[in-house]
N, C-alpha and C positions, 0 to 999 in steps of 0.2 A: 824333327828329332830334338829332345831336350838338350839344353846347353850342358857342357861339361860340369859335373858336380850336382847336376839336377836330374830328377827323375819325374816321370809322369805320375801324377797323384790320381787317386780315386776319392769319391765323395766319402765323407766320414760325418758322424753325428756331431752337432754343435757341442754337446757335452764332452765328447772325447777330445775334440779340438781344444776346447777350453782347458781341459785337464792337462793336455800335453803342452800347451802354451804356458801354463802355470809352472810346469817342471822346467821348461826351457828358460823362462824368465829368471828363475833362481840360478840356474847354471850360468846364464849370461851375467847376471849380477855378481856372481862369486868369481868367475874366471875371466870375464872381459870378453868382448866380441871376438877378437883375433884368436884367442886361446880356446875358445869354444868350438867344438866340432859336432857334427851330426851324431857321430858315435858317442861322444860324451853326454849329449842330451838323451840319446836312446838308452844308454846305460843307467842314467838317473831315473828314466821312465820304466826301467825294467823290461826292455824290449830290444830286438835286434835293430841295427841301424837301418837295414833295408826296409824293415817294417815301418819306420818312421816316414819313409818316402811315400807311403800310401796316404799320408795325411798332409804333408807339406813337401814342396819341391826343393827346398834349400833352407839352410840356417837363416839366410837373408830374409826369406819370406816370413819365417817365424818371428824374427826380431821386428820386421815392419809391422806385422799384425799386433805384436805386443805394444809397441810404442804408439802406433796410430790409435789403437783402442784407448789407451791411457789418455792421450791428448784430446781425443774426441769427447771423452767423459769430462775431462778437466774444463774444456771450453764450453761444454753445455752448462756446467755449473757456474763458471765465471761469467758467461754472457747473460745468464739469468740475474746474477748479482748486478752487473753493469747496467742492465735495462731496468732495474727496480727503482731508479730515481731516488736512491738513498743519499744521505749527507756523506761528506768525505770520510769522517771517522767510521760511520756505520758501514761504509763500503769497504774500508780497510779490514774492519772486523769480519765482515762476511767473506771476503776473499781469503783471509787467513783460515777461517773455519773450513771453508771449501777445500783449501789446500791440504789441511790435515786429514780431511775425510778422503781425499784422493790418495794420500800416503797410505791410509788404512786399506783402501781398496786395491792399490797398485804399488805396493812398497818396492818390489823388485824392479818394476818398470821405472820408477823414479830413480832408483840407484843406477840403472843402466843409463838413463837419460843424463844424469849428472856426470857420469864417467865418460860416456861415449859420444855425446851429442856434437862436440866440436869436430871430432874425426868423422862422424857419420854424415854430418850436414854438408860435407864437401862432396859427397857422392850423390848423383842425380836422384836416386830412389828415395834419398832421405832428406831432400832439400826443404821438405816441410818443417823440419826440426828448426832451421834457422828462421823461417817464417813465423813459426809459433813463438820463438823467443822474442822476435821484434814486436809481436802483438802483445806478448806478456809485459814487456818492458813499457810499451806505450800505455797499457791499462793501469799499471802501478804508478808510473811517473805522473800520469794525468790526474790520478786521484790525489796523490800527495800535493801536487801543484794546486789543484782545486781547494784543498784543505788549507794551504797557506794563504791563498787569495781570500778565502772566506773567514780567515783569522780563527780557524779551528785548530790549526797547527801553528807552531812558533814561526815567526817571521824570519828568524835566522836559520831555519832548518835547511840543511843541504839535502835537497830531495833526491839527487842521484846517489849520494852516499847512503842515505836512509833506505832507498830502494834496494841497494846492493846488500845492506846489512839484513834487511827483512827477508829478501829472496834467499840468501845463503843460510840464514839461521832457521828458517822454516824448512827448506827442502832437505837440509842435512839430517833432519829427524829420520829420514828413510834409513840411515845407517844404523840406527839403534832401536827404532820403533818396531814392535812386533804386534800384529793384530791379536786381540784377545787378551792383552796384558792388563795390568792393574788400572790403567786409565784409558778412557775412551778417547777417540780423536777430538771430540768436542770439548772434553775436559782439559786436554793438553792445550787446545787452542785458547781456552779461556785463561789458563795460567800464563801462556805466552803473551797474550794481549795485555794482560794485567801488567806484566813486567815491562813491555815495550811502550805502552801508552801511559801507564801510571807510575812506573818505577818500582823499585823494591825497598827503598829507604823510607822511613817515617819522616814526616815533616819536622822541621826544627822545633816547632812549638809543641810536639807531642811529648807527654811526660815520660 
């Protein structure tokens, strides 16, 4: 017998599941995990709450699929960058571009991750969130340290502070970015990298 709050599901098409997960992600991002109910997701999807159980057994299952799909895609991109044997600056640039592309693909999932990961990662089902965060930190800190050692980045660079700044200023874009807007994710990444790596002020010798 299914656990309380869960019901037996039947198979549904990948397209329908993806559509419902997209709706659920927006509701989770707006209301937060604890305030989100299956009924609220169903209302947003224009269906009865009972009908949603034909596709998913719980809101926890929906959130798990939303976050794991986002992280699987993120790490597919990150791992490709890290395996490409690029220089430190080029690696940072490629990671930032990949990050903004993931925000474009999974904006709501990124917003959920930012708000809920600390709470969720304490639950057995979502322990992979903490593992992903550790892997993420290692990738960025390692690249920054490699850049300092190669004299590509300043010797006095506080790599941990820099990592936190870059991490937070990149991913906070999920709070304002909307797919299909004036700027593509690659254009936003280029502007961001220009500000972070080259600054915004003209040199003192500029007329």
